[in-house]
C-alpha positions as a printed Julia matrix, in Angstrom:
226×3 Matrix{Float64}:
 19.14  -44.19  -31.41
 22.66  -45.7   -32.06
 22.09  -49.3   -30.84
 22.16  -51.7   -28.27
 25.51  -51.93  -26.53
 26.81  -54.36  -23.29
 29.58  -53.75  -21.45
 31.14  -56.09  -19.32
 33.37  -54.44  -16.73
 33.79  -55.7   -13.1
 35.38  -52.12  -11.79
 31.51  -50.82  -10.84
 33.14  -47.14  -11.22
 34.59  -47.38  -15.07
 31.18  -49.72  -15.81
 29.09  -46.81  -14.97
 31.17  -44.37  -16.81
 31.47  -46.02  -19.48
 27.31  -46.89  -19.91
 26.9   -43.12  -18.92
 29.04  -41.95  -22.04
 27.38  -44.04  -24.44
 23.91  -43.82  -23.63
 24.63  -39.72  -23.6
 26.5   -40.68  -27.34
 22.94  -42.53  -28.39
 23.41  -45.99  -27.46
 20.8   -48.35  -25.27
 23.13  -49.97  -22.88
 23.4   -53.17  -20.75
 26.05  -54.42  -18.16
 27.62  -57.14  -16.63
 29.37  -57.24  -14.19
 31.56  -60.83  -14.9
 31.76  -62.92  -17.81
 28.88  -65.65  -16.71
 26.6   -62.87  -15.99
 27.69  -61.48  -19.52
 26.83  -64.76  -21.26
 23.47  -64.64  -19.58
 22.91  -61.16  -20.28
 24.19  -61.53  -23.88
 22.31  -64.75  -24.58
 18.64  -63.42  -22.82
 19.03  -59.97  -24.89
 20.51  -59.87  -28.28
 22.69  -56.6   -28.96
 24.55  -54.73  -31.54
 28.4   -54.74  -30.0
 30.15  -55.75  -26.82
 32.82  -53.53  -24.77
 34.3   -56.94  -22.98
 37.32  -55.95  -20.22
 39.67  -58.58  -20.65
 40.28  -59.06  -16.67
 37.38  -60.38  -15.39
 36.69  -62.65  -12.08
 35.94  -66.06  -12.51
 35.23  -66.41  -16.33
 38.31  -63.79  -18.03
 36.75  -61.46  -21.09
 39.18  -63.83  -23.48
 37.01  -66.94  -22.56
 33.67  -64.96  -22.91
 34.93  -64.03  -26.21
 35.94  -67.19  -27.37
 32.27  -68.57  -26.57
 30.71  -65.74  -28.24
 32.75  -66.75  -30.88
 31.3   -70.06  -31.25
 28.09  -69.0   -32.37
 28.15  -64.99  -33.28
 29.89  -62.49  -35.16
 28.55  -59.74  -32.9
 31.29  -56.91  -32.67
 33.52  -56.74  -29.56
 35.52  -54.17  -28.32
 38.16  -55.27  -25.7
 39.19  -53.27  -22.56
 42.63  -53.92  -21.26
 44.83  -52.56  -18.85
 47.49  -54.83  -19.6
 50.37  -53.44  -21.41
 52.24  -57.12  -22.28
 51.68  -57.3   -26.25
 51.27  -60.84  -25.86
 47.92  -60.47  -23.98
 46.58  -58.11  -26.41
 47.39  -60.39  -29.41
 45.68  -63.25  -27.45
 42.48  -61.3   -27.07
 42.64  -60.48  -31.09
 42.96  -63.92  -31.63
 39.92  -64.95  -29.7
 38.16  -63.13  -32.22
 37.88  -59.48  -30.77
 37.8   -56.67  -33.23
 39.24  -54.07  -31.9
 41.06  -53.11  -28.27
 41.71  -50.47  -26.08
 43.9   -49.75  -23.25
 42.86  -48.32  -19.8
 42.8   -45.53  -19.14
 40.85  -44.17  -22.04
 39.25  -41.17  -22.91
 35.31  -41.73  -23.53
 35.31  -39.59  -26.71
 37.46  -42.51  -28.04
 35.57  -45.55  -26.95
 32.68  -44.02  -28.62
 34.05  -43.66  -31.83
 35.86  -47.25  -31.72
 31.99  -48.4   -30.73
 30.81  -46.41  -34.05
 33.34  -47.72  -36.18
 32.76  -51.35  -34.93
 29.27  -50.7   -35.49
 30.35  -49.24  -38.96
 32.26  -52.53  -39.94
 28.88  -54.72  -39.35
 26.7   -52.65  -41.5
 26.66  -53.63  -45.23
 29.71  -52.77  -47.4
 28.72  -50.27  -50.28
 28.04  -52.12  -53.31
 26.13  -55.14  -54.0
 28.48  -56.86  -56.65
 30.1   -60.46  -56.02
 33.72  -60.07  -56.49
 35.61  -63.2   -57.33
 39.11  -63.59  -56.86
 40.28  -67.38  -57.98
 38.22  -69.71  -55.71
 36.8   -66.84  -53.58
 33.86  -65.23  -53.65
 33.27  -62.02  -51.79
 29.75  -60.9   -51.24
 29.46  -57.37  -49.55
 25.47  -57.54  -50.44
 24.74  -60.76  -48.41
 28.11  -60.31  -46.17
 29.1   -63.53  -47.41
 32.79  -65.19  -48.13
 32.75  -68.39  -50.02
 35.96  -70.55  -51.13
 35.06  -73.29  -53.99
 31.45  -72.5   -53.4
 31.19  -73.22  -49.67
 30.85  -70.6   -47.18
 33.07  -68.94  -45.17
 32.26  -67.81  -41.45
 34.5   -64.82  -41.17
 33.8   -61.81  -38.63
 32.67  -58.42  -39.75
 36.4   -56.67  -39.47
 37.49  -59.91  -41.63
 35.3   -59.7   -44.07
 35.88  -55.94  -44.4
 39.84  -56.32  -44.8
 39.06  -59.1   -47.57
 36.89  -57.22  -49.26
 39.54  -53.99  -49.35
 42.0   -56.82  -50.67
 39.79  -58.23  -53.17
 38.48  -55.29  -54.72
 42.17  -54.47  -55.98
 43.47  -58.09  -56.63
 47.57  -57.91  -57.17
 47.67  -54.62  -55.19
 50.18  -54.03  -52.22
 48.65  -52.5   -49.3
 50.64  -50.93  -46.51
 49.17  -51.93  -42.58
 48.69  -48.46  -42.19
 46.79  -47.96  -45.44
 44.48  -51.59  -43.99
 44.03  -49.68  -40.46
 42.7   -46.77  -42.03
 40.24  -48.16  -44.44
 39.23  -51.16  -42.46
 39.43  -49.93  -38.84
 38.96  -46.26  -39.32
 42.62  -45.82  -37.35
 43.99  -42.63  -39.07
 46.34  -41.86  -35.9
 46.19  -44.08  -33.29
 46.19  -47.36  -35.24
 48.2   -50.61  -34.01
 49.55  -52.84  -36.72
 49.19  -55.67  -35.03
 45.36  -55.26  -35.7
 45.97  -56.15  -39.23
 48.53  -58.8   -38.68
 46.53  -60.93  -36.3
 43.5   -60.42  -39.01
 45.53  -61.54  -41.74
 46.52  -64.63  -39.41
 42.33  -65.15  -38.86
 41.58  -64.6   -42.45
 44.59  -67.22  -43.46
 43.2   -69.97  -41.22
 39.93  -69.92  -43.11
 40.72  -69.46  -46.65
 44.53  -70.56  -47.34
 45.41  -74.49  -47.92
 47.86  -74.1   -45.63
 48.13  -70.86  -43.76
 51.56  -71.48  -43.03
 52.4   -71.35  -46.74
 49.61  -68.94  -47.95
 49.03  -68.79  -51.29
 45.94  -66.01  -51.41
 46.45  -63.66  -48.77
 50.34  -62.47  -49.69
 53.01  -60.78  -47.1
 55.19  -58.19  -49.15
 58.28  -57.75  -46.66
 58.5   -54.55  -45.15
 55.1   -53.17  -46.96
 52.31  -54.84  -46.25
 49.7   -57.62  -47.73
 48.19  -58.26  -51.33
 45.49  -60.92  -52.64
 47.08  -63.1   -54.92
 45.12  -63.62  -58.16
 47.09  -66.74  -59.06
């Protein structure tokens, strides 16, 4: 089996089709129809990933994502029918690892779920990488700053690991999308920008004036060795 996925969607037809598609792909699937049921189900039955609709009755998907992120780094793929860029960014800022717009094709959904699960698995290699006061331990899936553990999502960890493997090298957004998100053709550079923003909030002394994760205008990002 591929793993266990919680599908949170209030539209019955979308929920049933999504669950069926994931089951056919080899996943075990739990479902929830609203935000409160989602939290109850998630707490009662640990899952490997969550497919979470933004627009839910009562407790919406953004609130559910924030609540889950208080205690868990489980991979979250958000579904949205919204076209407003701000709504997508807010979802990512809440801690979602990826997002998919409705309507979507089931093969793409399955591919995205597998992608977030791969990012949550242990990276290849086990040697700790040290860049300045940052330590990235691939084997333990741990980031430390000045010896203190920093809580990061699987996606944030992957992003920092790729930057740390080649400190000082400039990575384009397109390359990071390929390396971290597996988005070779349908990627969205906002995924990179928001993940960098979240990482900076955790590893920089002053995220508004970053010293570690530097922006190279018109190109991308690099991890500074200074």
